[in-house]
N, C-alpha and C positions, 0 to 999 in steps of 0.2 A: 461400198466403193462408187463415189460418183462414175458415170455410165461417160466413157471418153472413145471417139473413134482413133484416137491416136494423134491425131491433125487438127489442130483447129480450124474455125469455118477460115473462110476470106477475108469479113468483116470481124472477126475474131483478132484472129494475126495483125490485122492492118489494126488494130484498139492495140493491143502489144507493142506492136513495134513503136506508134506516136506517143504511148507512152513512155519507152523504153529512151526514145530520142529527147523527149523533154527533160527528162531525167537527167539524162546527161548531159545534157547543153546549159545544165540550172544546177550547177554542185551547189554545196555549200558546207563552209568547214564547219568541223565539232565543236556544238554549242551555239553554233550557227543556224541550223535548219531552219528557217523561220518558213520560206515558200514551200520547200519541201514539206514541211507538217502541213502545211496550207492545201497542195495540190493532193499529197493523201487523203485530207479530209475531203475533199470533193469527189476523189472517185469511190469514197465508203457510201456516202451522200447519194451518189448516183445508183450505187450497186443496192441501198436500203438499210444498210447496215452501222446502227448504232456503233457512237465513238466517244473517246474524250480525249482529252490534253495530258500528259503524265510528263513530270520534269521539264517543261517549257517546251520543250519540241518535239518530245516522246509522243506518239498516238497511238491509243489503244483501240480495236473494235473488237464488239463479242456479235460472235453471229449465235444464236439463239434458236435448237430447232427440240425440241421435246428434252426426253430424257434419256440419258446414254451420257460414255463417259466426257470429260472434260479433257480436251485437249489442246496445246496452244504453237504457235507457228510463229517463229522471231527471224526479222531481216534488219540489217542497217540501214540508216540512212544517212551518213555523213560521206563527205568526199577529201580530198587529199591535198596539200601544197604544191601541186603539180604542174607544169607546164605541158598542156596538148600539143602534139603536132602529129595528129594524124592527118589531118588534111581531111577529115568528113565534115559534107556538109552542116552536120551537127555537132558537130566540135566544140568544147568549151572555150568561151572567151570570157569566162568569170573571172572576177579577183576578191580578195576578202582582205584585212587587216588580219595581220597574226605578230602578235608581236611588237605591234608600234610599225611592221613593214605590209607593206601594198604586195601581198603574192599571189599568183594564177593558181587557178583549182580547177583538178579534173574528180571524176569517176575512175581513179585510175585501179582498182580494189574490188571493181564490180558489185559495189552497191547500185547502182541502178540497176543491174537487173533481177539483184534479190528484191529489190522492190516491185518490179513489174511482176517477178514469177509469182510475189508474196498476194499480189490484188488480183492478176488471173486467177488465180487459183480461188481466191475469196469468192468472185466472180461467178466461179462453175460450184463453185461450191454453195451458192444461194439460188443459182439455176434448176439445180438437181437436189433439192432438199427432199424429195420422196425415196433418194437413195444411200441415204443416213441419215442418223440421229443422235442427237449429243450435242454438246456444245463447242466451239474454238474460237480461242481467242486470237488476236490478229497484236501481234507484238513489232510497232515500228520503233527500233531503239536508234539514240542520235549519240554521236560520238564515242563512237567501236572504236573509232582507230586513238582515242588519249584516252582507254579504256576507263573513260567515268560516265556511260551513259547507263550501262545494267544500274550501277550502283544508285545513280540518281533516281533512276524511276524504282525503284525497290523502297528509297526513301519516303519519296513523293507519295507513296501507299499504293502500289499498284497492284500486290495481291491483298488488298484491303477493298478495293474499289474491280477486280476482274475477279472471278472466278477461277480459283487456283486450280493449275493444269496436275494431272496424274504423269504426263510429260510434256516436254516442249522442244519440238523439231529446229532443229537450223540447218542451213544448206552454204555451202561457198560455191561460186564459179573456180575453176581450175583451165590449165588448157590442155584439155582434153578433145577428144573425137566428139564431134556436132550432134549431139543427139542422145548420148550417153550420161548415165548418170553411174558415179560408184560411190563405193562405201567397202567398207573396211570393219572388222571386229574389233572392240578396243578404242583406244582413243587415233580420233583422225587429224583432226586438230591442235596446236600445238600451246601450252602457257606462257605467256608470255609478260617481262617485266622491262621496264624502263628506267634509266638513269640519267640525270646529267650529272657533269663530273668538268669540276672546275679548277684548272692546275693554278697556283700563285705561286708567281715569280719577283723577281725583279727588272722592272725595266731601264732602258738605257740608250745610247744611242749606238749604234750599228757599229761606230767606228771604236766602240768603247766596250766589247764583248764579256773585257774580264767583270766590267762592274756591273755585271749584270744575273741575273738566276732568268734564263732564258725557258719560259715556259711551254714555245711551240717545240724545243729539242725537246722536255720531258715530256711534252704529250703525244712526240712521235712516238718515243721509248713504250707509253704507256699501252698504243695502238696497236705496236709490234706486240707485245707481251700479249694481250688481252687474246690476241688470236693463235697461242699456244695453250690456252686454258680447257676448250677444247677435244684438240690433237693429243694433249700431254697429260689431263688432270682427268677427264671424264671417260669413264667407263666406253670405248667403241659400242659396245652393244646398245648401249643409249644413246640417240641420236641428240645431238644439240648443238645449236649454232649463237653465236654473239657476232652483233653486227654495232660498228663505228659510223652510225647515218648521217653527224654534224661534226667538223671541226671547225673551230672559227678563232680569230685571234687576229688580235694587230689594225692597223690601218693604215700603215704608213710601210714603204719596203725598207727603211733604214731607220725604222726606230723598232726594238726591242720590245714588244707588250710586256703588261704587269702579266694577265692573265692567257689563258688560253681555257675555251669552253667545249666540251664532248659530249656529245650525246649516244647513248647506248641501248642498246635492245637486245636481253636474252631470250631464247624460247627452247623450251624441252617438252616432251609429253610425260617426262614422271618428274611427280612434287619434289622424290625424295633428288633425283638429278639439279632441279631445279631451286633446291634449300642448300645444295653444296655448293 
């Protein structure tokens, strides 16, 4: 176990805060985390931990310290297309291209904290080598938000280039009391699957709805029906949630569109519920 007083020194605390503020103010979208990866590499270089790139914007550090178990710690690195309105001095003003459009970018899911925590833990492990032995693999995974980064790193030979661990640890910030850590037996994070649904209708002028097949009306019924799947088809003893995150159709108020596009996200703990 690494010795700790339970509280970092003033210098260590300021280093953590500076690193967090940098990550928070420089978010990047999935598979675009080039600046983020470079900053992670700078920090690993400063600590003295060898590292390599994996899946273009992923970074893997390897901290070896004699004989012992191999343990991996994983963090995610990407941001979300969200406008930050916190008013913080270090608030994100970043923008990026997504689907041909310029969108705001924010670390709205805590990945800035996750990266800061892992790099701080790595610095502590390096500083107290006499208190532990083994190998620690540090995984900085891109593209978590689009469920693409883990597969990309594995396909790029992650476990051919890094020691294979007996366990991989991860964490996620939650709205809990400051300074507390929560855990639970079994699964604590859900399986997630996303879909894009295109409803195809027949366009027309708004003055001639009888000549159209309105995809917006059809899409609205689909959204309403989806909300009853969990309440009427899933065993209430098994938590699940369906979210319709986007609904886009048409460009003019007096024209009935040809198509409507929905994006859905389904989450559950149980693989059988997920398959259902």
